KEVEX-306044 format. One record per atom (N, C-alpha, C): residue number from 1; residue in one letter; atom name; x, y, z. Coordinates in steps of 0.05 Angstrom, whole numbers, m for minus. Layout:
<recs>
REC  pafi  romi  drenmar       x       y       z
REC   NUM     a       CA       X       Y       Z
...
</recs>
This chain:
<recs>
REC  pafi  romi  drenmar       x       y       z
REC     1     m        N    m163    m179     314
REC     1     m       CA    m169    m153     302
REC     1     m        C    m175    m158     272
REC     2     m        N    m198    m149     263
REC     2     m       CA    m205    m151     235
REC     2     m        C    m194    m127     219
REC     3     l        N    m184    m133     196
REC     3     l       CA    m171    m113     179
REC     3     l        C    m182    m113     151
REC     4     t        N    m180     m90     138
REC     4     t       CA    m185     m88     109
REC     4     t        C    m158     m81      96
REC     5     v        N    m149     m98      79
REC     5     v       CA    m124     m93      63
REC     5     v        C    m133     m82      36
REC     6     i        N    m121     m59      29
REC     6     i       CA    m128     m46       4
REC     6     i        C    m103     m42     m13
REC     7     f        N    m105     m50     m39
REC     7     f       CA     m83     m44     m57
REC     7     f        C     m93     m41     m85
REC     8     t        N     m78     m26    m101
REC     8     t       CA     m86     m21    m129
REC     8     t        C     m73     m41    m148
REC     9     t        N     m84     m43    m171
REC     9     t       CA     m72     m59    m193
REC     9     t        C     m80     m47    m219
REC    10     y        N     m64     m52    m240
REC    10     y       CA     m71     m44    m267
REC    10     y        C     m55     m62    m287
REC    11     n        N     m69     m81    m298
REC    11     n       CA     m59     m99    m319
REC    11     n        C     m31    m110    m312
REC    12     a        N     m29    m121    m288
REC    12     a       CA      m4    m135    m280
REC    12     a        C     m11    m160    m265
REC    13     p        N     m25    m179    m278
REC    13     p       CA     m35    m203    m264
REC    13     p        C     m14    m221    m252
REC    14     a        N       9    m223    m265
REC    14     a       CA      30    m240    m254
REC    14     a        C      40    m229    m227
REC    15     w        N      44    m203    m226
REC    15     w       CA      53    m190    m201
REC    15     w        C      30    m191    m180
REC    16     l        N       6    m187    m189
REC    16     l       CA     m17    m188    m171
REC    16     l        C     m19    m216    m158
REC    17     e        N     m15    m236    m173
REC    17     e       CA     m16    m264    m162
REC    17     e        C       5    m267    m140
REC    18     k        N      29    m258    m144
REC    18     k       CA      50    m260    m124
REC    18     k        C      42    m245     m98
REC    19     t        N      31    m221    m102
REC    19     t       CA      22    m206     m79
REC    19     t        C       1    m221     m63
REC    20     l        N     m18    m233     m77
REC    20     l       CA     m40    m248     m64
REC    20     l        C     m29    m273     m50
REC    21     w        N     m10    m286     m61
REC    21     w       CA       2    m309     m47
REC    21     w        C      15    m299     m21
REC    22     g        N      27    m275     m22
REC    22     g       CA      39    m264       3
REC    22     g        C      19    m261      25
REC    23     f        N      m5    m253      18
REC    23     f       CA     m26    m250      38
REC    23     f        C     m38    m277      47
REC    24     h        N     m38    m296      29
REC    24     h       CA     m47    m322      36
REC    24     h        C     m30    m334      58
REC    25     f        N      m4    m328      58
REC    25     f       CA      14    m339      78
REC    25     f        C      19    m321     102
REC    26     q        N       1    m302     106
REC    26     q       CA       3    m285     130
REC    26     q        C      m3    m301     156
REC    27     r        N      11    m295     177
REC    27     r       CA       5    m307     203
REC    27     r        C     m22    m297     213
REC    28     h        N     m28    m272     210
REC    28     h       CA     m54    m261     218
REC    28     h        C     m74    m268     196
REC    29     r        N     m97    m279     204
REC    29     r       CA    m116    m289     185
REC    29     r        C    m142    m273     183
REC    30     d        N    m146    m255     201
REC    30     d       CA    m172    m241     202
REC    30     d        C    m172    m215     185
REC    31     f        N    m175    m219     159
REC    31     f       CA    m174    m195     142
REC    31     f        C    m190    m201     116
REC    32     e        N    m198    m180     103
REC    32     e       CA    m209    m180      76
REC    32     e        C    m189    m165      59
REC    33     i        N    m190    m171      33
REC    33     i       CA    m174    m156      14
REC    33     i        C    m192    m142      m6
REC    34     i        N    m187    m117     m11
REC    34     i       CA    m201    m102     m31
REC    34     i        C    m181     m94     m52
REC    35     i        N    m184    m104     m77
REC    35     i       CA    m166     m97     m99
REC    35     i        C    m179     m74    m113
REC    36     a        N    m165     m51    m113
REC    36     a       CA    m175     m26    m126
REC    36     a        C    m163     m26    m154
REC    37     d        N    m179     m32    m173
REC    37     d       CA    m170     m37    m201
REC    37     d        C    m176     m13    m218
REC    38     d        N    m155       0    m228
REC    38     d       CA    m158      24    m243
REC    38     d        C    m162      19    m273
REC    39     g        N    m179      m1    m279
REC    39     g       CA    m187      m6    m307
REC    39     g        C    m174     m28    m321
REC    40     s        N    m165     m49    m307
REC    40     s       CA    m152     m72    m320
REC    40     s        C    m171     m87    m338
REC    41     t        N    m160    m104    m355
REC    41     t       CA    m175    m121    m373
REC    41     t        C    m185    m146    m358
REC    42     q        N    m199    m163    m373
REC    42     q       CA    m211    m187    m362
REC    42     q        C    m190    m206    m350
REC    43     e        N    m166    m205    m359
REC    43     e       CA    m145    m223    m349
REC    43     e        C    m141    m219    m319
REC    44     t        N    m143    m195    m310
REC    44     t       CA    m139    m189    m281
REC    44     t        C    m163    m201    m266
REC    45     a        N    m187    m197    m276
REC    45     a       CA    m211    m208    m262
REC    45     a        C    m209    m238    m261
REC    46     d        N    m199    m251    m282
REC    46     d       CA    m196    m280    m282
REC    46     d        C    m176    m289    m261
REC    47     t        N    m154    m274    m259
REC    47     t       CA    m133    m280    m240
REC    47     t        C    m145    m278    m211
REC    48     i        N    m160    m257    m206
REC    48     i       CA    m172    m254    m180
REC    48     i        C    m190    m277    m173
REC    49     q        N    m207    m285    m191
REC    49     q       CA    m225    m307    m186
REC    49     q        C    m210    m333    m181
REC    50     r        N    m189    m338    m197
REC    50     r       CA    m173    m362    m193
REC    50     r        C    m160    m362    m166
REC    51     m        N    m150    m339    m157
REC    51     m       CA    m137    m337    m131
REC    51     m        C    m157    m339    m108
REC    52     r        N    m182    m330    m112
REC    52     r       CA    m203    m335     m92
REC    52     r        C    m206    m365     m87
REC    53     e        N    m208    m380    m109
REC    53     e       CA    m212    m408    m108
REC    53     e        C    m188    m423     m96
REC    54     a        N    m164    m414    m103
REC    54     a       CA    m139    m427     m94
REC    54     a        C    m133    m422     m65
REC    55     t        N    m140    m399     m55
REC    55     t       CA    m132    m391     m28
REC    55     t        C    m155    m391      m7
REC    56     g        N    m180    m388     m17
REC    56     g       CA    m202    m385       2
REC    56     g        C    m204    m358      15
REC    57     m        N    m187    m339       7
REC    57     m       CA    m188    m313      20
REC    57     m        C    m212    m297      10
REC    58     t        N    m220    m278      27
REC    58     t       CA    m241    m259      19
REC    58     t        C    m228    m237       3
REC    59     i        N    m232    m238     m23
REC    59     i       CA    m220    m218     m41
REC    59     i        C    m243    m204     m56
REC    60     r        N    m244    m178     m53
REC    60     r       CA    m265    m162     m66
REC    60     r        C    m252    m145     m88
REC    61     h        N    m265    m144    m111
REC    61     h       CA    m254    m131    m134
REC    61     h        C    m270    m106    m140
REC    62     v        N    m258     m83    m135
REC    62     v       CA    m271     m57    m141
REC    62     v        C    m258     m46    m166
REC    63     w        N    m273     m43    m187
REC    63     w       CA    m263     m37    m214
REC    63     w        C    m277     m12    m225
REC    64     h        N    m263       4    m240
REC    64     h       CA    m276      23    m257
REC    64     h        C    m262      23    m284
REC    65     e        N    m275      34    m304
REC    65     e       CA    m264      32    m331
REC    65     e        C    m238      48    m334
REC    66     d        N    m222      40    m353
REC    66     d       CA    m197      53    m358
REC    66     d        C    m201      80    m372
REC    67     n        N    m196     101    m356
REC    67     n       CA    m199     128    m367
REC    67     n        C    m175     145    m357
REC    68     g        N    m151     134    m362
REC    68     g       CA    m127     147    m352
REC    68     g        C    m121     140    m324
REC    69     f        N    m100     153    m313
REC    69     f       CA     m90     147    m286
REC    69     f        C    m110     159    m265
REC    70     r        N    m126     141    m254
REC    70     r       CA    m145     150    m233
REC    70     r        C    m142     134    m208
REC    71     k        N    m117     131    m200
REC    71     k       CA    m111     115    m176
REC    71     k        C    m124     125    m151
REC    72     c        N    m123     151    m147
REC    72     c       CA    m135     163    m123
REC    72     c        C    m165     157    m122
REC    73     e        N    m178     159    m144
REC    73     e       CA    m207     155    m144
REC    73     e        C    m214     126    m138
REC    74     i        N    m200     107    m150
REC    74     i       CA    m206      79    m144
REC    74     i        C    m198      71    m116
REC    75     l        N    m178      84    m105
REC    75     l       CA    m171      79     m76
REC    75     l        C    m193      89     m58
REC    76     n        N    m204     112     m64
REC    76     n       CA    m226     122     m48
REC    76     n        C    m251     105     m50
REC    77     k        N    m256      94     m73
REC    77     k       CA    m279      75     m76
REC    77     k        C    m274      51     m59
REC    78     a        N    m249      41     m59
REC    78     a       CA    m243      17     m43
REC    78     a        C    m247      23     m13
REC    79     i        N    m239      47      m4
REC    79     i       CA    m242      55      24
REC    79     i        C    m272      54      31
REC    80     l        N    m289      64      14
REC    80     l       CA    m317      64      19
REC    80     l        C    m329      36      21
REC    81     h        N    m316      17       7
REC    81     h       CA    m325     m11       8
REC    81     h        C    m315     m26      33
REC    82     a        N    m295     m15      47
REC    82     a       CA    m283     m29      69
REC    82     a        C    m303     m36      91
REC    83     r        N    m302     m60     101
REC    83     r       CA    m320     m69     121
REC    83     r        C    m309     m65     149
REC    84     y        N    m283     m61     152
REC    84     y       CA    m271     m61     178
REC    84     y        C    m258     m34     184
REC    85     d        N    m254     m29     210
REC    85     d       CA    m246      m3     220
REC    85     d        C    m217       4     215
REC    86     y        N    m200     m16     211
REC    86     y       CA    m171     m10     207
REC    86     y        C    m163     m19     179
REC    87     l        N    m149       0     165
REC    87     l       CA    m142      m4     137
REC    87     l        C    m111      m7     135
REC    88     v        N    m103     m27     120
REC    88     v       CA     m75     m31     114
REC    88     v        C     m71     m27      84
REC    89     f        N     m54      m9      76
REC    89     f       CA     m50      m2      48
REC    89     f        C     m23     m14      38
REC    90     t        N     m24     m25      14
REC    90     t       CA       0     m34       0
REC    90     t        C      m5     m31     m30
REC    91     d        N      10     m44     m47
REC    91     d       CA       6     m43     m76
REC    91     d        C       5     m71     m87
REC    92     g        N      m7     m74    m110
REC    92     g       CA     m11     m99    m123
REC    92     g        C      14    m110    m136
REC    93     d        N      37     m98    m131
REC    93     d       CA      63    m108    m139
REC    93     d        C      82    m110    m116
REC    94     c        N      71    m114     m92
REC    94     c       CA      87    m116     m67
REC    94     c        C      81    m141     m52
REC    95     i        N     100    m158     m47
REC    95     i       CA      96    m183     m33
REC    95     i        C     102    m178      m3
REC    96     p        N      82    m183      14
REC    96     p       CA      86    m178      43
REC    96     p        C     100    m202      56
REC    97     r        N     118    m197      74
REC    97     r       CA     129    m218      91
REC    97     r        C     107    m230     109
REC    98     s        N     110    m254     118
REC    98     s       CA      89    m267     133
REC    98     s        C      80    m253     158
REC    99     d        N      96    m236     169
REC    99     d       CA      89    m221     194
REC    99     d        C      81    m193     188
REC   100     f        N      76    m186     162
REC   100     f       CA      70    m159     155
REC   100     f        C      45    m148     170
REC   101     l        N      23    m163     169
REC   101     l       CA      m1    m153     183
REC   101     l        C       3    m153     213
REC   102     d        N      17    m173     223
REC   102     d       CA      23    m174     252
REC   102     d        C      37    m148     261
REC   103     q        N      56    m139     245
REC   103     q       CA      72    m116     253
REC   103     q        C      55     m91     253
REC   104     h        N      36     m88     234
REC   104     h       CA      18     m65     234
REC   104     h        C      m1     m66     258
REC   105     i        N     m12     m89     263
REC   105     i       CA     m31     m92     286
REC   105     i        C     m17     m86     312
REC   106     a        N       7     m95     315
REC   106     a       CA      21     m91     341
REC   106     a        C      25     m61     348
REC   107     r        N      26     m44     328
REC   107     r       CA      31     m16     333
REC   107     r        C       6       2     330
REC   108     a        N     m16     m10     321
REC   108     a       CA     m40       6     316
REC   108     a        C     m51      18     342
REC   109     r        N     m55      44     342
REC   109     r       CA     m66      58     365
REC   109     r        C     m84      80     355
REC   110     p        N    m105      88     370
REC   110     p       CA    m121     111     362
REC   110     p        C    m104     136     360
REC   111     g        N    m110     152     340
REC   111     g       CA     m95     177     336
REC   111     g        C     m68     174     322
REC   112     l        N     m63     150     311
REC   112     l       CA     m38     145     296
REC   112     l        C     m43     134     268
REC   113     f        N     m25     140     250
REC   113     f       CA     m22     123     226
REC   113     f        C       6     113     225
REC   114     l        N      10      90     213
REC   114     l       CA      35      76     211
REC   114     l        C      46      77     183
REC   115     t        N      72      79     180
REC   115     t       CA      83      80     153
REC   115     t        C     109      65     152
REC   116     g        N     113      49     131
REC   116     g       CA     136      33     129
REC   116     g        C     152      39     104
REC   117     s        N     163      19      91
REC   117     s       CA     179      23      67
REC   117     s        C     179      m3      51
REC   118     a        N     195      m4      30
REC   118     a       CA     195     m28      13
REC   118     a        C     224     m34       4
REC   119     i        N     229     m59       0
REC   119     i       CA     254     m67     m13
REC   119     i        C     249     m69     m43
REC   120     r        N     261     m51     m58
REC   120     r       CA     255     m49     m87
REC   120     r        C     274     m68    m102
REC   121     l        N     262     m88    m115
REC   121     l       CA     276    m109    m129
REC   121     l        C     282    m102    m158
REC   122     p        N     304    m112    m168
REC   122     p       CA     309    m110    m197
REC   122     p        C     290    m130    m211
REC   123     m        N     288    m127    m237
REC   123     m       CA     269    m144    m252
REC   123     m        C     277    m173    m251
REC   124     s        N     303    m179    m252
REC   124     s       CA     311    m207    m251
REC   124     s        C     302    m221    m225
REC   125     t        N     305    m207    m203
REC   125     t       CA     297    m218    m177
REC   125     t        C     266    m221    m176
REC   126     s        N     252    m201    m186
REC   126     s       CA     223    m201    m186
REC   126     s        C     212    m225    m201
REC   127     e        N     224    m231    m224
REC   127     e       CA     215    m253    m240
REC   127     e        C     222    m280    m228
REC   128     t        N     243    m281    m212
REC   128     t       CA     253    m307    m201
REC   128     t        C     235    m317    m179
REC   129     i        N     223    m299    m163
REC   129     i       CA     207    m307    m140
REC   129     i        C     184    m325    m147
REC   130     s        N     183    m348    m134
REC   130     s       CA     162    m368    m138
REC   130     s        C     143    m369    m115
REC   131     i        N     121    m384    m118
REC   131     i       CA     102    m388     m96
REC   131     i        C     117    m401     m72
REC   132     d        N     133    m420     m78
REC   132     d       CA     148    m434     m57
REC   132     d        C     167    m415     m42
REC   133     d        N     179    m397     m57
REC   133     d       CA     197    m377     m44
REC   133     d        C     181    m360     m25
REC   134     i        N     156    m353     m32
REC   134     i       CA     139    m337     m15
REC   134     i        C     130    m353       9
REC   135     q        N     121    m377       5
REC   135     q       CA     111    m394      27
REC   135     q        C     132    m399      48
REC   136     t        N     156    m406      39
REC   136     t       CA     178    m412      58
REC   136     t        C     190    m387      70
REC   137     g        N     186    m365      57
REC   137     g       CA     197    m340      67
REC   137     g        C     226    m335      58
REC   138     r        N     237    m354      42
REC   138     r       CA     265    m350      35
REC   138     r        C     271    m326      18
REC   139     c        N     250    m317       3
REC   139     c       CA     255    m293     m14
REC   139     c        C     258    m268       3
REC   140     f        N     254    m269      29
REC   140     f       CA     258    m247      47
REC   140     f        C     285    m249      62
REC   141     k        N     300    m270      56
REC   141     k       CA     326    m274      69
REC   141     k        C     347    m260      53
REC   142     w        N     365    m247      68
REC   142     w       CA     386    m231      56
REC   142     w        C     403    m247      36
REC   143     d        N     412    m271      44
REC   143     d       CA     430    m287      27
REC   143     d        C     416    m294       1
REC   144     w        N     390    m302       3
REC   144     w       CA     375    m309     m21
REC   144     w        C     372    m285     m39
REC   145     l        N     366    m262     m28
REC   145     l       CA     362    m238     m44
REC   145     l        C     388    m230     m58
REC   146     r        N     410    m232     m43
REC   146     r       CA     436    m225     m55
REC   146     r        C     443    m244     m77
REC   147     e        N     439    m270     m73
REC   147     e       CA     445    m290     m93
REC   147     e        C     428    m287    m118
REC   148     n        N     405    m274    m115
REC   148     n       CA     386    m270    m137
REC   148     n        C     385    m242    m148
REC   149     g        N     406    m226    m142
REC   149     g       CA     409    m201    m156
REC   149     g        C     403    m175    m141
REC   150     l        N     396    m177    m115
REC   150     l       CA     391    m152    m101
REC   150     l        C     417    m138     m95
REC   151     p        N     419    m112    m103
REC   151     p       CA     444     m98     m97
REC   151     p        C     447     m91     m67
REC   152     i        N     472     m88     m58
REC   152     i       CA     477     m80     m31
REC   152     i        C     476     m50     m29
REC   153     t        N     455     m40     m16
REC   153     t       CA     452     m11     m11
REC   153     t        C     444      m7      18
REC   154     q        N     447      17      28
REC   154     q       CA     440      22      56
REC   154     q        C     410      18      60
REC   155     r        N     394      25      40
REC   155     r       CA     365      21      43
REC   155     r        C     357      m8      44
REC   156     n        N     371     m25      29
REC   156     n       CA     364     m53      28
REC   156     n        C     372     m68      53
REC   157     l        N     392     m57      68
REC   157     l       CA     402     m71      91
REC   157     l        C     381     m73     114
REC   158     k        N     360     m57     112
REC   158     k       CA     340     m58     134
REC   158     k        C     326     m85     136
REC   159     i        N     326    m101     115
REC   159     i       CA     313    m127     117
REC   159     i        C     330    m146     134
REC   160     r        N     355    m139     140
REC   160     r       CA     372    m157     157
REC   160     r        C     368    m151     187
REC   161     v        N     354    m130     194
REC   161     v       CA     352    m121     222
REC   161     v        C     336    m141     239
REC   162     s        N     346    m147     262
REC   162     s       CA     333    m165     281
REC   162     s        C     308    m152     293
REC   163     p        N     289    m167     303
REC   163     p       CA     265    m154     315
REC   163     p        C     271    m134     337
REC   164     a        N     291    m140     354
REC   164     a       CA     298    m121     375
REC   164     a        C     309     m95     364
REC   165     w        N     327     m97     344
REC   165     w       CA     338     m74     332
REC   165     w        C     317     m58     316
REC   166     a        N     298     m73     304
REC   166     a       CA     277     m60     288
REC   166     a        C     261     m42     306
REC   167     r        N     254     m51     330
REC   167     r       CA     238     m35     349
REC   167     r        C     253     m10     356
REC   168     f        N     280     m12     360
REC   168     f       CA     296      11     367
REC   168     f        C     299      30     343
REC   169     l        N     305      20     320
REC   169     l       CA     309      37     297
REC   169     l        C     284      51     287
REC   170     n        N     261      38     291
REC   170     n       CA     235      51     283
REC   170     n        C     231      77     299
REC   171     r        N     242      79     323
REC   171     r       CA     238     102     340
REC   171     r        C     257     125     334
REC   172     l        N     279     119     319
REC   172     l       CA     299     140     314
REC   172     l        C     288     161     294
REC   173     p        N     292     186     300
REC   173     p       CA     282     207     281
REC   173     p        C     301     213     258
REC   174     t        N     311     191     245
REC   174     t       CA     330     195     224
REC   174     t        C     317     202     197
REC   175     a        N     291     198     195
REC   175     a       CA     276     206     171
REC   175     a        C     248     213     178
REC   176     r        N     235     230     162
REC   176     r       CA     208     237     168
REC   176     r        C     189     214     163
REC   177     a        N     168     212     179
REC   177     a       CA     149     191     177
REC   177     a        C     127     199     157
REC   178     n        N     132     195     132
REC   178     n       CA     113     202     111
REC   178     n        C      96     178     103
REC   179     f        N      71     183      98
REC   179     f       CA      53     161      91
REC   179     f        C      62     149      64
REC   180     m        N      67     123      65
REC   180     m       CA      78     109      41
REC   180     m        C      57      89      32
REC   181     g        N      46      93       8
REC   181     g       CA      23      78       0
REC   181     g        C      27      49      m3
REC   182     c        N      52      39      m7
REC   182     c       CA      56      11     m10
REC   182     c        C      60      m3      17
REC   183     n        N      60      13      39
REC   183     n       CA      65       1      65
REC   183     n        C      56      21      87
REC   184     a        N      30      22      92
REC   184     a       CA      20      41     112
REC   184     a        C      m6      30     123
REC   185     s        N     m15      41     145
REC   185     s       CA     m41      33     157
REC   185     s        C     m52      57     172
REC   186     a        N     m79      57     174
REC   186     a       CA     m93      79     188
REC   186     a        C    m121      70     194
REC   187     w        N    m133      85     212
REC   187     w       CA    m161      80     219
REC   187     w        C    m179      91     197
REC   188     k        N    m199      76     189
REC   188     k       CA    m217      84     168
REC   188     k        C    m230     111     174
REC   189     q        N    m238     115     199
REC   189     q       CA    m251     140     206
REC   189     q        C    m232     164     202
REC   190     d        N    m207     160     207
REC   190     d       CA    m187     182     203
REC   190     d        C    m183     189     174
REC   191     v        N    m182     168     157
REC   191     v       CA    m179     173     128
REC   191     v        C    m203     187     117
REC   192     i        N    m227     178     125
REC   192     i       CA    m251     190     115
REC   192     i        C    m254     219     125
REC   193     a        N    m244     224     149
REC   193     a       CA    m246     252     160
REC   193     a        C    m231     272     144
REC   194     v        N    m211     264     129
REC   194     v       CA    m196     283     112
REC   194     v        C    m204     279      82
REC   195     n        N    m225     264      77
REC   195     n       CA    m236     258      50
REC   195     n        C    m218     241      33
REC   196     g        N    m200     225      46
REC   196     g       CA    m185     206      31
REC   196     g        C    m165     218      12
REC   197     f        N    m159     204     m10
REC   197     f       CA    m139     213     m29
REC   197     f        C    m151     235     m47
REC   198     d        N    m134     253     m56
REC   198     d       CA    m142     276     m72
REC   198     d        C    m142     267    m102
REC   199     h        N    m165     268    m115
REC   199     h       CA    m168     258    m142
REC   199     h        C    m151     274    m162
REC   200     r        N    m143     298    m155
REC   200     r       CA    m127     314    m174
REC   200     r        C     m99     304    m177
REC   201     f        N     m90     287    m158
REC   201     f       CA     m63     277    m159
REC   201     f        C     m60     254    m179
REC   202     q        N     m42     258    m198
REC   202     q       CA     m34     236    m216
REC   202     q        C     m10     223    m203
REC   203     w        N       7     211    m219
REC   203     w       CA      31     197    m209
REC   203     w        C      49     216    m193
REC   204     g        N      59     207    m170
REC   204     g       CA      79     222    m156
REC   204     g        C      70     236    m131
REC   205     g        N      72     223    m108
REC   205     g       CA      68     236     m83
REC   205     g        C      39     237     m73
REC   206     l        N      21     222     m85
REC   206     l       CA      m7     223     m76
REC   206     l        C     m10     211     m48
REC   207     d        N       6     192     m41
REC   207     d       CA       4     180     m15
REC   207     d        C      16     198       7
REC   208     r        N      39     210       1
REC   208     r       CA      51     228      20
REC   208     r        C      33     252      26
REC   209     e        N      18     262       6
REC   209     e       CA       0     284      10
REC   209     e        C     m23     277      29
REC   210     l        N     m33     252      27
REC   210     l       CA     m53     243      46
REC   210     l        C     m42     244      74
REC   211     g        N     m17     235      77
REC   211     g       CA      m5     235     104
REC   211     g        C      m3     263     115
REC   212     v        N       3     283      98
REC   212     v       CA       4     311     107
REC   212     v        C     m23     319     118
REC   213     r        N     m45     313     104
REC   213     r       CA     m71     321     114
REC   213     r        C     m79     306     139
REC   214     l        N     m71     281     141
REC   214     l       CA     m76     266     166
REC   214     l        C     m62     280     190
REC   215     k        N     m37     287     186
REC   215     k       CA     m22     301     207
REC   215     k        C     m35     328     214
REC   216     n        N     m44     342     193
REC   216     n       CA     m57     368     198
REC   216     n        C     m83     365     213
REC   217     n        N     m94     341     212
REC   217     n       CA    m120     336     226
REC   217     n        C    m115     323     253
REC   218     g        N     m90     324     262
REC   218     g       CA     m84     315     289
REC   218     g        C     m76     286     292
REC   219     i        N     m72     272     270
REC   219     i       CA     m63     244     270
REC   219     i        C     m33     242     268
REC   220     r        N     m21     230     288
REC   220     r       CA       8     227     289
REC   220     r        C      18     204     272
REC   221     a        N      42     206     262
REC   221     a       CA      54     185     246
REC   221     a        C      76     170     262
REC   222     e        N      76     144     259
REC   222     e       CA      98     128     270
REC   222     e        C     108     109     249
REC   223     r        N     133     102     250
REC   223     r       CA     146      86     229
REC   223     r        C     146      56     237
REC   224     v        N     143      39     216
REC   224     v       CA     147      10     219
REC   224     v        C     166       1     197
REC   225     r        N     183      18     187
REC   225     r       CA     199      12     164
REC   225     r        C     219     m10     168
REC   226     f        N     228     m14     193
REC   226     f       CA     248     m35     199
REC   226     f        C     235     m61     207
REC   227     s        N     209     m62     209
REC   227     s       CA     195     m86     219
REC   227     s        C     174     m97     201
REC   228     a        N     160     m80     186
REC   228     a       CA     138     m89     168
REC   228     a        C     149     m88     139
REC   229     h        N     156    m111     128
REC   229     h       CA     171    m112     103
REC   229     h        C     153    m121      80
REC   230     v        N     157    m108      57
REC   230     v       CA     146    m117      31
REC   230     v        C     168    m116      11
REC   231     l        N     166    m134      m9
REC   231     l       CA     184    m134     m32
REC   231     l        C     170    m121     m55
REC   232     h        N     181    m100     m66
REC   232     h       CA     169     m85     m87
REC   232     h        C     179     m96    m114
REC   233     l        N     162    m109    m129
REC   233     l       CA     170    m120    m155
REC   233     l        C     174     m99    m176
REC   234     d        N     193    m103    m193
REC   234     d       CA     200     m82    m213
REC   234     d        C     179     m82    m235
REC   235     h        N     175     m59    m248
REC   235     h       CA     157     m57    m271
REC   235     h        C     163     m30    m285
REC   236     k        N     153     m29    m310
REC   236     k       CA     156      m4    m325
REC   236     k        C     137      17    m314
REC   237     r        N     145      42    m316
REC   237     r       CA     130      65    m306
REC   237     r        C     125      85    m328
REC   238     g        N     109      77    m348
REC   238     g       CA     103      94    m370
REC   238     g        C      87     118    m363
REC   239     y        N      74     117    m340
REC   239     y       CA      58     140    m331
REC   239     y        C      74     161    m316
REC   240     a        N      99     156    m311
REC   240     a       CA     116     175    m296
REC   240     a        C     120     200    m312
REC   241     d        N     116     223    m299
REC   241     d       CA     119     249    m312
REC   241     d        C     129     269    m291
REC   242     k        N     154     279    m296
REC   242     k       CA     166     297    m276
REC   242     k        C     150     323    m272
REC   243     s        N     137     333    m293
REC   243     s       CA     122     357    m290
REC   243     s        C      98     353    m273
REC   244     i        N      85     330    m275
REC   244     i       CA      62     323    m258
REC   244     i        C      71     320    m229
REC   245     a        N      94     307    m226
REC   245     a       CA     104     303    m199
REC   245     a        C     111     330    m186
REC   246     a        N     121     349    m202
REC   246     a       CA     127     376    m191
REC   246     a        C     101     390    m183
REC   247     t        N      80     388    m199
REC   247     t       CA      54     400    m192
REC   247     t        C      44     388    m166
REC   248     n        N      46     361    m163
REC   248     n       CA      37     348    m139
REC   248     n        C      53     357    m115
REC   249     r        N      79     360    m118
REC   249     r       CA      96     368     m96
REC   249     r        C      89     397     m87
REC   250     a        N      83     414    m106
REC   250     a       CA      76     442     m99
REC   250     a        C      49     442     m84
REC   251     r        N      30     425     m92
REC   251     r       CA       5     424     m78
REC   251     r        C       8     413     m49
REC   252     r        N      25     393     m47
REC   252     r       CA      30     382     m20
REC   252     r        C      43     402      m2
REC   253     r        N      63     416     m12
REC   253     r       CA      76     437       5
REC   253     r        C      57     459      12
REC   254     h        N      40     466      m6
REC   254     h       CA      19     486       1
REC   254     h        C       2     477      24
REC   255     n        N      m6     451      23
REC   255     n       CA     m23     440      45
REC   255     n        C      m8     439      71
REC   256     e        N      18     432      70
REC   256     e       CA      34     432      94
REC   256     e        C      36     460     106
REC   257     k        N      42     480      90
REC   257     k       CA      46     507      99
REC   257     k        C      21     519     110
REC   258     n        N      m2     512      99
REC   258     n       CA     m27     525     106
REC   258     n        C     m45     507     124
REC   259     n        N     m33     485     134
REC   259     n       CA     m47     467     153
REC   259     n        C     m74     458     142
REC   260     i        N     m74     450     117
REC   260     i       CA     m99     441     105
REC   260     i        C    m103     411     111
REC   261     a        N    m127     405     121
REC   261     a       CA    m132     377     130
REC   261     a        C    m151     363     111
REC   262     q        N    m167     377      95
REC   262     q       CA    m186     364      78
REC   262     q        C    m183     372      49
REC   263     t        N    m191     354      31
REC   263     t       CA    m192     361       3
REC   263     t        C    m221     361      m6
REC   264     d        N    m228     378     m25
REC   264     d       CA    m255     378     m36
REC   264     d        C    m257     359     m60
REC   265     f        N    m235     344     m65
REC   265     f       CA    m234     327     m89
REC   265     f        C    m228     298     m81
REC   266     g        N    m243     289     m61
REC   266     g       CA    m239     262     m51
REC   266     g        C    m264     246     m47
REC   267     i        N    m266     233     m24
REC   267     i       CA    m289     216     m18
REC   267     i        C    m315     231     m19
REC   268     n        N    m315     255      m8
REC   268     n       CA    m339     271      m8
REC   268     n        C    m350     276     m36
REC   269     l        N    m331     279     m55
REC   269     l       CA    m339     284     m83
REC   269     l        C    m352     259     m95
REC   270     l        N    m342     236     m89
REC   270     l       CA    m354     211     m98
REC   270     l        C    m383     208     m87
REC   271     l        N    m386     214     m61
REC   271     l       CA    m412     212     m49
REC   271     l        C    m432     232     m61
REC   272     a        N    m422     256     m67
REC   272     a       CA    m439     277     m79
REC   272     a        C    m447     269    m107
REC   273     q        N    m430     253    m120
REC   273     q       CA    m437     244    m147
REC   273     q        C    m455     219    m147
REC   274     g        N    m462     210    m123
REC   274     g       CA    m480     187    m121
REC   274     g        C    m467     160    m119
REC   275     y        N    m441     159    m114
REC   275     y       CA    m428     133    m112
REC   275     y        C    m437     118     m87
REC   276     k        N    m447      94     m91
REC   276     k       CA    m457      78     m68
REC   276     k        C    m444      51     m68
REC   277     p        N    m425      46     m50
REC   277     p       CA    m412      20     m50
REC   277     p        C    m432      m2     m41
REC   278     a        N    m430     m25     m53
REC   278     a       CA    m447     m47     m45
REC   278     a        C    m431     m65     m26
REC   279     n        N    m435     m61       0
REC   279     n       CA    m421     m77      19
REC   279     n        C    m436    m102      26
</recs>
């Protein structure tokens, strides 16, 4: 099964490199990567070129100029560039375990989107992880993570779950299956049918709102949170704004209540403005 992996980045080349090494060591090999770059400097472009040469992976760089937080717009541009029918979404600061793509493929079905979760690392652990740690997979081992600063929390314990228990726990309705941008997958046609991400959304809940519209358009959600693992590297969040998050939340709830499946501020807007991806 051919896949398109999409993730965003913004001036974080060290974290981007670790993410790309994670994909280099995937068991599943039939995929392209599209890096949706929200205006990074030349250092990021240089890192991408170096990683192309080091890994031999198909890495495509979709960039637009830095004009504030335009993550939704660059994600939609990346979606239009995608060559394959199934899209896997993550972030440029998330290292996937070697079976990450396998887990998404195993559950992919027409009429579904899949959503997972992330193990959020403290800065000390994020900085410690090396290429060798990623290649060997030891940075995904509970003992290694604990020795290197990961706190013991109920959320973090999911990385200890065996494959059999993961299949069982994924089916339990203990939490809503919300689209999580750092660990999700969907059919390209389904994402385009709802016009992708809403450009009006700044930081906070933009991914979950896409999931709402997918559900309103008849696409069911299933969880892979106990089986498809990524390590989320720590970073500063200077763009975080509680008032913006509140506005986003209100818009999402409005869409839930009114069964809204499409946005007028997404992929269709890009096409109307004449955006033409060069595939």
